[in-house]
N, C-alpha and C positions, 0 to 999 in steps of 0.2 A: 610222422617224422619227415615226410616229403616237404612240407612247407618250411621246415627248419633248415634243410639242406637241399636247396633247389638245384644248385650246380655243384654236385659233389666232385671233389678232386681225387677221391679215393674209390677203390672198388668195394663191392658189397662185402667181400671177405674181410676187409680191414675193419668194417663196422662190426661184423660178427665176432672177430677176434677181440676187439675191445669189450664187447658185451660179455663174452665168455670170461675174459680176464677180470672184469668188474664183478661178475657173479661169483667167481672163485674167491675174490677178496671179501665180498659180502658174507659168504658162507663161512669163511675163516673167522671173521669178526663175530658172526653170530655164534660160532662154536665157543669163542672166548666168552661171550656173554652168557651162554648156557653154563659153562664151567664156573663163571663168577657167581651166578645166581645159586648154583648148587653148593659151592664151597664157602661163600661168604654169607654170614648171617644177615638177615634183613635189618637194615638200618641206614644211616647216612652214608657209610662207606660203600655199601652196595649201590645206593642211588648215584653216588659219585662215579663209581666204576661204569655203571650203565650210561651215564651222561657222557663220560669221556669216550667210551666206545662208539656211541652214536655220532658225536662230533667228529671223531677221527674218521669214521666211515664217510660222512658227508664231505669232509675236506678231501679225503683220498679220491672219492668218485669225481668230485669237481676238478681236482688237479689232473687226474688222468684224462678227463675229457678235454681239458685245456691243452695239455701236452699233445694229445693225439691229433687234435684238429688245428691247433695253433692260432686260435682266435683271441680277441681281446677279452679282458676279464668280464666286462659288462655283458658282452654278447654271449659268452660262455655261461654266465650266470642265468641269463634269460632262457637259454636253451636247456640248461640243466634243470631249471625250475619247471619248465613245460614238460620235459621228458619225465621228471620225477612224479609230477602230478598224474600224467598219463599212465606211468608204470604202477603207481599206487592204485589208481582206479581199476586197471586191468587185474591186478592182484586181488583187490577186494571183490571184484566180480567173480573171479575164479574160486575164491574161498566161499563166497555165498552160494554159487552153483554147486560146489562140492558138498557143502552142508545140506542143501536142499535135496541133492541126489542121495546122500547118505540117509536122510530122514525118510525119504520115499522108499528106500530099500529095506528099512526095518519092517 
């Protein structure tokens, strides 16, 4: 994250507040996804609801980052993409390590 924000105009707490806010939004949307999968039978409508929730989440996270930091659309998109890839990689590593630890404990 340091190369993306070399001269930050905000304090560390501002970044953490945005992170917590975005995670709360993600968990809320994921809860909606779980309810939709549970109550809607498998089919095209369920796939449509899933697609709409994912697109909404991506747009919401991008727009919250754009509003919080006040940068251009292109610059925000580049930073959002880089942070999303890094976040996905860290989450995948955490899931993999948790799985390996769980198998070892059996």
